[in-house]
C-alpha positions in Angstrom: 114.2 60.0 120.5 116.0 62.5 117.9 115.9 61.6 114.1 117.0 64.1 111.4 113.6 66.1 110.4 114.1 64.6 106.5 113.7 60.9 108.0 110.1 62.2 109.6 106.9 61.0 107.7 104.9 63.6 106.1 102.1 62.8 108.3 104.4 64.0 111.5 102.7 66.1 113.6 104.4 69.8 113.9 104.5 73.0 116.4 105.6 76.4 114.8 107.1 78.9 116.9 107.8 82.4 115.2 111.0 84.5 116.6 110.1 88.2 117.0 113.9 88.7 115.4 116.4 87.4 113.4 117.9 84.3 114.8 121.7 85.2 114.7 124.3 82.7 114.3 125.4 82.5 118.0 121.6 82.0 118.9 121.2 79.5 116.3 123.9 77.6 117.8 122.2 78.0 121.4 118.8 77.3 120.3 120.0 73.8 118.3 121.6 72.6 121.3 118.9 73.0 123.6 116.5 71.5 121.1 118.8 68.3 120.1 119.1 68.1 124.1 115.2 68.3 124.3 114.4 66.3 121.5 116.7 63.6 122.3 114.7 62.9 125.5 111.3 63.9 124.6 108.6 61.3 126.0 105.0 60.8 126.3 104.4 59.6 130.0 107.9 58.0 130.1 107.6 56.3 126.6 110.0 57.9 123.9 108.8 60.0 121.2 110.0 60.0 117.5 111.0 63.4 117.5 113.0 66.1 115.5 113.3 70.0 115.1 114.3 72.8 112.5 115.3 75.9 112.5 113.9 77.9 109.4 114.4 81.1 107.6 116.4 82.7 110.9 113.0 82.9 112.5 111.1 79.5 113.2 111.5 77.0 115.5 109.6 73.6 114.0 109.1 70.6 116.5 108.1 67.2 115.1 106.6 64.1 116.8 105.9 61.1 114.2 102.6 60.0 116.0 103.0 56.7 114.1 105.7 55.7 116.5 104.2 57.0 119.7 101.3 59.7 120.4 102.2 62.8 122.1 100.2 63.7 125.2 99.2 67.1 126.8 102.2 66.6 129.2 104.7 65.8 126.5 103.3 68.9 124.5 103.4 71.3 127.6 107.3 70.1 128.1 107.9 71.4 124.4 106.6 74.5 125.6 108.3 74.8 128.2 111.8 74.2 126.4 110.8 76.9 124.0 110.1 79.3 127.0 113.9 78.2 128.0 115.0 79.0 124.5 113.6 82.6 125.5 115.6 82.8 128.6 118.9 81.9 127.1 118.4 84.2 123.7 115.7 86.8 125.0 114.1 85.9 121.7 110.3 85.9 122.1 108.6 83.2 120.4 105.0 83.7 121.5 104.4 87.1 120.4 101.2 86.4 117.9 100.6 89.9 116.9 103.2 89.9 114.0 102.9 88.3 110.5 105.9 87.2 108.5 106.3 87.6 105.1 109.0 86.6 102.9 111.2 89.7 101.3 114.0 90.0 99.3 116.0 90.7 102.7 114.7 87.4 104.6 111.6 88.3 106.7 109.5 91.4 106.9 107.1 91.5 109.6 103.8 93.3 110.0 101.6 93.7 113.0 98.4 92.1 112.8 97.0 95.8 113.7 98.5 97.3 110.3 97.7 94.4 107.8 94.8 96.0 106.1 96.6 99.4 105.9 99.8 98.0 104.7 98.1 95.8 102.3 96.3 99.1 100.9 99.8 101.0 100.9 100.6 98.1 98.4 103.8 96.6 101.0 101.9 93.1 100.5 99.6 91.8 98.2 97.6 88.5 97.4 100.4 86.8 95.7 103.3 88.0 98.4 104.7 85.0 100.1 104.0 84.2 103.5 105.1 81.5 106.2 102.7 78.9 107.0 102.7 79.0 110.7 99.3 77.1 110.8 101.2 74.2 109.4 100.1 70.9 111.2 102.7 68.5 109.6 105.8 67.6 108.4 104.6 67.4 105.0 102.9 70.9 105.1 106.4 72.1 106.1 108.1 70.2 103.2 105.0 71.6 100.3 103.5 74.4 101.9 106.1 76.4 103.9 105.4 79.5 101.7 102.3 80.3 100.4 100.8 83.1 98.5 98.9 85.5 101.3 95.5 85.0 99.0 96.1 80.9 99.7 96.4 81.6 103.6 94.3 82.6 106.5 95.3 86.2 105.2 92.8 85.9 102.2 90.5 87.6 104.8 92.4 90.9 104.9 92.2 91.2 100.8 89.0 93.0 99.8 87.3 90.7 97.0 87.5 93.3 94.5 91.4 93.3 94.8 91.8 89.9 95.0 91.8 89.0 90.9 93.5 92.5 90.3 96.4 91.0 92.3 97.4 88.3 90.1 
């Protein structure tokens, strides 16, 4: 059963899918329609789940399940992956490219490939204080309070040379 995201408890489990391109208004409507239908009937072994979704920053799909209501199962999680694949088929947007890191930029979202992270850091394209999207968030509360993080407070800190970490502030 679908509920608005703001009605999901902070402990609700989330899964995040990052688009490889900006989600246009037309694609936003298609995606929202597919996800609205899916979350309205999402179930685990025939038992309804209390669910929601968000489309954030024109680049991210967030699916949520309130596991206080009913637990998601492996099969129900698999079905969520299938619906994201359906979204990909309908929009030609890839939500499974894990080789791109998203940073907040004045123009919206900037991507840097994993292979170029170190070099782009050295070139000053991003720094420790540069805002990045917390695609490793695991709860609705994380989405609400820790969606944007300075890179130095995320998994990206491993790409920041220790000598530079203090200078970035």
